[in-house]
Legacy VTK file of the C-alpha trace (Angstrom):
# vtk DataFile Version 3.0
C-alpha trace
ASCII
DATASET POLYDATA
POINTS 154 float
-23.244 -5.499 -41.168
-24.240 -4.907 -44.759
-23.598 -1.598 -46.534
-27.274 -0.539 -46.720
-27.815 -1.165 -43.050
-24.601 0.639 -42.168
-25.600 3.699 -44.252
-29.055 3.883 -42.616
-27.548 3.567 -39.142
-25.002 6.292 -39.938
-27.720 8.624 -41.244
-29.843 8.130 -38.146
-26.887 8.505 -35.783
-27.257 4.948 -34.492
-24.080 3.545 -36.056
-21.981 3.919 -32.873
-24.644 2.034 -30.882
-24.845 -0.714 -33.500
-21.060 -0.990 -33.590
-20.962 -1.353 -29.809
-23.665 -4.013 -29.926
-21.730 -5.927 -32.577
-18.483 -5.698 -30.608
-20.048 -6.513 -27.243
-19.798 -10.328 -27.478
-16.014 -10.007 -27.671
-15.869 -8.154 -24.376
-18.445 -10.177 -22.420
-16.927 -11.759 -19.350
-13.694 -9.746 -19.487
-12.900 -6.904 -17.164
-9.994 -4.525 -17.024
-8.492 -6.779 -14.338
-9.211 -10.164 -15.943
-5.537 -11.075 -16.347
-4.690 -9.932 -12.819
-7.546 -12.007 -11.403
-6.471 -15.084 -13.397
-2.854 -14.742 -12.223
-3.914 -14.277 -8.594
-6.106 -17.382 -8.700
-3.335 -19.410 -10.311
-0.860 -18.165 -7.699
-3.152 -19.229 -4.850
-3.702 -22.629 -6.509
0.056 -23.172 -6.634
0.350 -22.367 -2.922
-2.431 -24.887 -2.226
-0.521 -27.512 -4.249
2.707 -26.809 -2.363
0.883 -27.028 0.971
-0.682 -30.349 -0.044
2.706 -31.795 -0.996
4.285 -30.531 2.213
1.447 -32.054 4.271
2.343 -35.557 3.070
4.940 -37.549 5.002
8.502 -37.219 3.757
10.520 -40.143 2.514
14.086 -40.543 3.777
16.441 -37.806 2.655
18.230 -38.697 -0.561
15.667 -41.321 -1.592
14.233 -41.213 -5.105
10.801 -40.360 -3.679
12.185 -37.478 -1.637
14.156 -36.095 -4.603
10.994 -36.264 -6.770
8.984 -34.483 -4.057
11.596 -31.742 -3.763
11.726 -31.376 -7.556
7.903 -30.937 -7.686
8.036 -28.307 -4.943
10.937 -26.526 -6.657
9.083 -26.421 -9.999
5.976 -25.052 -8.268
8.036 -22.414 -6.457
9.599 -21.317 -9.759
6.123 -20.937 -11.266
4.908 -19.152 -8.134
7.767 -16.660 -8.394
7.003 -15.899 -12.041
3.317 -15.387 -11.233
4.142 -13.141 -8.306
6.324 -10.983 -10.555
3.370 -10.729 -12.945
1.010 -9.789 -10.073
3.438 -7.004 -9.144
3.469 -5.728 -12.728
-0.327 -5.610 -13.178
-2.122 -2.627 -11.652
-5.548 -3.298 -10.167
-8.149 -1.010 -11.717
-11.356 -2.460 -10.251
-12.517 -3.340 -6.753
-12.459 -7.035 -7.666
-8.904 -6.819 -8.978
-7.814 -4.958 -5.870
-9.454 -7.580 -3.642
-7.847 -10.464 -5.560
-4.408 -8.875 -5.330
-4.863 -8.268 -1.598
-6.018 -11.872 -1.002
-3.023 -13.188 -2.914
-0.581 -11.103 -0.893
-2.304 -11.990 2.391
-1.940 -15.645 1.426
1.789 -15.679 0.802
3.169 -12.881 2.944
3.140 -14.542 6.388
4.945 -17.597 5.040
7.498 -15.545 3.132
8.174 -13.329 6.126
8.786 -16.412 8.264
10.968 -18.174 5.671
13.207 -15.413 4.386
14.359 -11.867 4.586
12.716 -9.599 2.060
14.477 -6.792 0.239
13.559 -4.157 -2.326
14.463 -6.452 -5.228
12.263 -9.386 -4.157
9.025 -10.094 -6.008
7.219 -10.317 -2.670
8.258 -6.782 -1.778
7.404 -5.482 -5.271
3.937 -7.112 -5.166
3.223 -5.515 -1.797
4.322 -2.088 -3.045
2.241 -2.607 -6.172
-0.832 -3.327 -4.036
-0.212 -0.217 -1.965
0.116 1.835 -5.172
-3.184 0.374 -6.386
-4.922 1.189 -3.094
-3.634 4.759 -3.218
-4.668 5.195 -6.867
-8.071 3.603 -6.266
-8.612 5.712 -3.177
-7.760 8.885 -5.042
-10.284 8.030 -7.760
-13.071 7.162 -5.338
-12.514 9.923 -2.795
-11.257 7.527 -0.130
-8.177 9.687 0.347
-10.305 12.712 1.212
-12.372 10.670 3.664
-9.246 9.419 5.402
-7.666 12.881 5.576
-10.816 14.541 6.940
-12.028 11.736 9.180
-14.984 11.165 6.882
-16.072 14.806 6.889
-16.971 16.129 3.459
LINES 1 155
154 0 1 2 3 4 5 6 7 8 9 10 11 12 13 14 15 16 17 18 19 20 21 22 23 24 25 26 27 28 29 30 31 32 33 34 35 36 37 38 39 40 41 42 43 44 45 46 47 48 49 50 51 52 53 54 55 56 57 58 59 60 61 62 63 64 65 66 67 68 69 70 71 72 73 74 75 76 77 78 79 80 81 82 83 84 85 86 87 88 89 90 91 92 93 94 95 96 97 98 99 100 101 102 103 104 105 106 107 108 109 110 111 112 113 114 115 116 117 118 119 120 121 122 123 124 125 126 127 128 129 130 131 132 133 134 135 136 137 138 139 140 141 142 143 144 145 146 147 148 149 150 151 152 153
């Protein structure tokens, strides 16, 4: 914006609106939960990749092909763990972010429960607690908590 235009907008009280309009292109397409949504999608893509690898027939144990397959799965699981830790650290602040986090947890939880014991220090446990915190916070903001406590009676 040039100085003359800025001065006229300030005098008319329209400068804040003009500043928002100028800044708007930077924010288009981004939401408060953009990073959470990206991480959740990437996490689910990794699980799909692992499932695809595991669906292929195994080569004999100890063979070069089997070692390569196991190394690919191990690398994907390491990435999955890092993403899950990030999911647990990112609070959902929108309905879409909350839904993405819930879908991610629904996708991995049955498999993790079947494969291992969870404890308070595991990323799986932390992500689940994080989702529950988000649901509670979201519910408090939207009045869901009151509806639950009163059976929907205002």
